[in-house]
N, C-alpha and C positions, 0 to 999 in steps of 0.2 A: 338292266341297262347298263351293264359293262364294270357296273364299280361306278356309276357317273350318281352326285348326288342323287337321290329322291324327292319331287317337291310336289307340298299339296296341291298347286296349282300351277300348272304353264298354259301361258296364252301366245300361240306362237301365234303374226301375222294377220288377226282377229281382224275384222273390218265392220261394220255397219252402216248401208246406206236408208237413209231418208229419202225421199221427195227431193231433187234439188239438194241434199246435203250427202255430206260423206262425215256422218259424224264419228266414230273409228276410222282411222284410216291406218292399215297395215300395223298394228299393236303388239311389243313385245309384251309381256307382263308376267314375270313368278313370284307364287311366296314360298318362304322355307316354312313345315312346321315351326311352331316354336317359336315364330317371331309376328312384331306388330308391322306390316307394313303401311306407313300412310301413303295414300292418295291424293294427291295436290292440284290443284287448277281453278281456274274461273269459272262462273255459271256458262255453258255453255260448252267447255272444255272437253267433253267426251266422258269427262269421268262417272255420270249416273246411266251412259247406254252403256261404257262397258263392265258395268256392275249388272244392268238387269242382264246381260252375256252371260254373265254366271249364274244368273238367278233363274235361267230358262224362260224371260219373257218375248225372245224372238226364237222365231226360226229359220232366219233366212240368214243368220251371218255368217261370214264367211272367214278358210282359216280354220285351225285346231285350234283344241283345247284337253287340255294333259289333267287327268287330276289322279294324288298317287303315284305315274307314272306309266297310267290304264287314258287310252284314249277314251273322251267323251260325246256323247252329243246332248248338249243341253237345251233341244226346242221346247220344254215346258215347265213350270214352277213343280213339279212332280218330279221331271229325271233328277230337275238340280237337284231336291231333297233325299232322292232317295240316295243319289251321291255323295250327301254329307256335304251340303252350301246351307247355309242356313241367314239366312238378314234380316237385319236389325233396322227399318225405316226409318228416318225423321220424324215423316205425319206415320201416326200410331194408326197400327190397325187394329188394333183391338173393339170389341163388341160393347158397348157402355153398358147397356140395360142386361148385358149378363153378369158370369159371377169371375170371381178370379181363376177359381177354379176353373170353370166350362173353359177361359179364355187359354189361360196356360196348356190345357190337355184336351184343345182342338184338334178332333178328328183322332185319339185315340183317348177317349175317355172310356173310361173299366168298366164293364161290364156283369152283371153280374145274372146268369141261365141267358148270356147274350140278347136278352132284351130293356132289363132294369140297369142305370146308372150304379155303380157302386161305391157310395159316400162314402166309406171308409177309404179304401182306396185312390179313390180321386182327393180326399182332405190329406193325406199321405202323401201323395205324390207331388200334388203340386206343394206341398211345405217345403220339400227335399229341393224343388226347384227354386222356390222364394227364398231360401238359406242360400242358392248360389251367387244372391244377388242384394244381400242380408235385408230380406225382407223375412226373415222367418216369422215375424211377429205377425201377420196382418193374417188376417182371416180370411180361410179360401174360400169361405162363402158369401163372401161379403162383395157388391155389385162393384164393378170398375170407377161408376161414374160417385159414387161415395168415395175414391183416395184422389190424393193429390194430385195436380199433372206431373211433377217429379218421380213417386212413386210408381204413377202408370207404366213411367218409358224405362224405370226398372223388371216394369212385369214382363214387357215389351221382348226385353232382351232375357229375361227368366223362361217367358214362353218357345223363342227362337232354343237358347242351349237343351229348351228339354227336348229338344227331336238328337238331343245327342251328336249337333255338326262338328265334321272334320276341318270347316273353313266354313268363319264368322263373318262378315260383313257390314257392318258397323258405319251408318249416314249421321253425322251430325249427330253425333251417342249422347253428347252431352247440352244442346241445342235449348234444353227444357230443365239443366239441373241445377239443386248450387254449389258452390264451393266445396260443400263438407260431403254433398251426394258426390260428387265427380272422385274427389279422391275416391271414395269407398267401390265408384267403379275403378278407375285404375287400380285399386289393390284387384278386383275380382277379373282384371286383361291380365296382371301377372300371375295370378295362380292361372290361369286359362292356359296362357303363353305353357307354362310348364309342368303342362298333362300333355302339352303339343301341340294345343288348338293352333294354325294359320289364323293368323286375323285383320285382315281387311280396313283399316281405318281412314274415313272420308269426314274432313271438318277441317274451315276455312279459319279453325282457334290454332293461328300457329304455335303461339309458347307453350298450349296443352302436348303438339305435337314431338315436342322435342322432351317431353316426361314419359309419352309413352309408344314413341317410336321407336322399332330398331332401325330401320330403312324407309326412304321415302322416293315416291315415283313422280313428277311433275309432269301433264298433261297440258297443250295448250292447242287449238284449232283442230282437235279430234286427234295427234298425233303426241308422243310419246317423248318428249324435252328428255327424259331421263332419269336414271337410279342413280343413288345414292348410299351410304350409309349417313346416321343420321348427325354423325361429328362432322361430314365433311361440307353442312353447308349450316349458313347462317340464314336468320330471318331475312334479310338485305338478298341474300342471297335466289332464298327460295320468290319474293316477288320478282324478280328482275327474271326469272326465268316461266314462273306463270304469264308474264305481258309480255314481255319479249323486247324488254331494252334496259338501258340502264336508271337505275332512279334517279338521276341528275340532270337526263336530257326529256323529260315528261312534263315539266311546271307551263302552265297556258299563261299564255301572254294577257297578260292586264290589259279591262279594254273601261274604259274610261265611262262609267256606264252612271245613270245620274238613278237616283232614286226618287220616288217621291213620298206620299202619309204613309206612316203607318197604319197598315189594312189588321192586321193582327198581334197583339202579343197573351204573351201566357206566363204566369207567375207562377211558381210553388205548384204546378202540377202534379197530384201524385194519385195511384191506382195501387193501394196494398198489393205487392208483390209481383207488381210488371213491369211499371216506373214512377218516379221518388225526385219530387223533386225543382220540375221542369220548367227553368225558362227560357225563354226566347220571343224575337218579333221578326215579322215580315214587313216588308214595305210595296208599298203601287213598285211595278216594274221590275221588282224585286225573280229570283228563283231559290226557292233556299232549299238546300240538297238537303238530308237529314241519313246519314252514314251507319253503319254500325255491322256487324255479325249476326247471326243468325241466331235468334232471340234474345235480341236486346233490349226486344221491348218500344221497336218504332212502329208496325202499325198499332201495337196495343195501343199507343199515344197516339195515332192521330184518330184512331175511334173514339177515343177518351175525350178528344180535344171536341168531337162534332157530336157527340150523345149518344153514338153506337153503344160505348159500355158505360157503366155508372164510373164516375169519376170520385176519391173520399175529399180529397183539399186542392185549394189552389184557385184564381182566377182565372178568367179570358178576360178580354180587352178586344171590342172592335172600335176601328176607329176612336180609339181612347175611353172609348163607353162600358164601364163594366156589363158585362150579358151575359145572365144563364142559359146555359145549354144542353136538354135534357132529354133531346131526340135527333138523330137524320132533320126532321121536317122541323123544329124548330132552329136548327142548323140552315139549312138551306131557306129559312124563311131573313135569318141574319148575314145571307149574299156569302155561305161558306157549303161548296161538293166538296165529298169526299168519293174517289172514285178508289173502288176496294180491289186487293191483290188477288180478288178467287171469283174472275167475272161469269165464273157458271152456275156456283154453287147463291152467291150472294150477289154478284152486282147485275145480271143479266136473265129475263126471263126468255128462258132459249123457244117458247112455245109459240108464242106470239112473234110479231112482224115487227121488222126492224122501225118501222115507222111511232107504235108503239111502247114500242122500250124506248125510245127519241121522250117523247113526251106522256110518259108515267111520274118525270115528278110537274108536272105542269097540266095536271088536271084543274084547278085551281084555275089553272090561269084561263086555261080553254073552256071554264064554265060560265053561264049564263040565265039567269033565273034558273039554278035549277041543272040544266040540261048540257049535259056536258057533247061541246060537237070535235072531233077530230081534226076535220075542214080547217081549223078554225089556225089548225099547229101546222095545216099542210110548208106553208112557206119556210114555216122554223123548221123541220123534217128535211127537203127539200135541201137548202142553204147549209145543213150542217153535213147531209150524205154528198156533197159537194165536193166541201172543204175540204173533208177527210176521206174524200177519195173511194167512199164506200162502195163497195162493188160485189153482186148487181146491184145499179144505181134504181133498184126500185124497192121502196117503202112498202108494200105489200110481201115484201119476200120475209119467210119464216127465219128469226135468227138463228135456233138452231141450225140451220144447215147453209149456215158461210163457214169461209175458213175461220182459222182463230185470229189473223190480225184482223180480218171485218169483221169479226165480232167485240176483239179489244176498240177498233172505230168505232163501233155506235154506241161502245159504254162510253168512250171518252164524248162523246156526241152528245149524248142521251144527260151530262153535265154539263155540256160547252151550251148546249142550247137553252141551259138555266141562266145564262149571262153573271156566274156569279163575280164577284170581286176576291175572293178565298178561294182555291181550286187546291186541294188535297190527291198526290196523285201518288197512290201506291203502290210500286212496281207496275209501270203503264206500260211497258212494252213486254211484260214477261210471255214468252211464247210466239212472239210473232218474228215473220220476216223483215228483213234488211228495207224494202222497201216500205214494208207500215211500219216500219220503227221510225223511217224516216218522215213520213207525213204526220205522223205522231208528237215527233218533236218541232216540227215546226210550228204544229198548234202549239206546243206550249210557251214558244217564243213571241209569237205571234201575243198570245196571251198578256202575256207578261210585257212585252211592248206597247202595249194597249190600256196599262195605268193597274192590273191586279196584279197579284201579287199569289204565286205559284207557291208550294212545298210539293216536292218530290223528296219521296222514298224510293229506293233502287238499294237492290243487291247487284248489278252490272253497275261495275264501276268506270266505263269508258262512258256511257249515259250520263254519270251522276259528272263526271268529271266537266263534261260538255254541255251539260244544261246551265253548272249552277252558279252563281255567283261566288255564297258563299255553300261552305258545308259544316253541318254540328256533327258532331260525332258523338255515338250514343254505344257506353257500354253498361250491361247487366244494371237496366231501367236509368241510368244516370245520362247525361249530358258531360262530356270530359274536354270538353273544350270541340274552337271548331276551326275551321282553313281556310283560309282567303282566296280568291282568285289567284293570284300572283304562288303560293302555293300549293296551292290544286294540282295533283297529278292523280292515277292509279295507284302508286307504289305508298304517297303521303296519306292517302285515304287510309289505304290495306295496312299502313304501317303504324298509324293512327287508330284504328279499331282494333288491333292488338297491343295496345298500351305502348306503344311503340314510338319512333323519330321525333323531329324534334320542331313541326311546322305547326304545333299543334297553340293558340289563343286561348286563355281561361273565361274573354271574358260571358257576359252570360248573352247582354244585346247587344247590335251590331252601334256602331256609333253612328 
């Protein structure tokens, strides 16, 4: 290349179009050997799509990709792996019933006579991989389900390193790690850098970027905003580039909103290893936001409140009365509904109809003398579908055949139909289009305006700011304070979630 620097990765003018969305728009992105290059941006900025291009998930991207100066076609995961690309995803890809060795050596298990697995070689090779992530003490033949979540995260990294990649992509690698394990991971990363590995590091935890990254690229709305040496930026400047506005210009106008009676109060709620000593309340007519970074414990808190997961200690009060909630059905019986963040695996039954999904929490209501009749709930279904503009407007259509946005409307409609006094929404608009998001937001505001209490957990900062009357900030399983309406902005929430900013108040309950 005529004496020019050889780059581990050189993406030139790459783009990826989805129906109706240009997810990545003519982006240039370069990573040098032996550097940690952080990739930063809000949800929907295009980071994940760009990384999926590198991982070979798309065959229809445009632009050129070079690895070590060689132009490559990364049109399949196998092609990407063959060119030295390794991916460590935030959501583990480990097979829980299998052993550590079977996971780490997947696709390359050593054999004897081409038939039988060579157990000794498996053990030796697995231990070598585990040593690279500080887990050399683990039994290679222990099942993944027998080790902790934190250990599983490091095993995932060991598995990827076992393929000897030259480019390593790490997506939120510290989300489930303790502070000590984060230090261990940073030591591992430092050693990999010294070996010449190019590392792409994706994280919303801004302070850790200043510890681990050499350079940083910011994306917004599918475009590259810029690339900087880490000593050229500050937390504030990064936040401003992510959201596209100066930090001081985004505070939301205070509204004179009147709140009603306390609907839900939580005191010192704890689930060991997930959240600790959580106290808060929410009132009629109020939308309470819960903000924080990935792994802060927000979803786990919601599941603990509604009885989906057991809590170790603490009390829950509904309209001032202490209430034991040990299951989702008990939560519903007490007027609390919970919309899960994963509609496909936990929220909806994809093989049955819209109407059947919406009525599923109301079986008792529409049962008389031991006989259930869906016809009794027909008016409820049609009313919910009309309000949420579900398309097609036919309750007999199978939910699995709907678009993502319409599936999310059905999931919300399922809980709206129960007429809850407290509605807990976990990522209520994840993966939906702009039109569906507007409809869902309008419904949330209506529910709160009619005297209900709504709790919104969202990683979508504009959504959290637009909907919330106040936002509790969660970090490492604890509430570290709250932001009230006049101080709410995307920047203030992001800064607070990273332990910075001067707008946080420390009161546990609203006044």
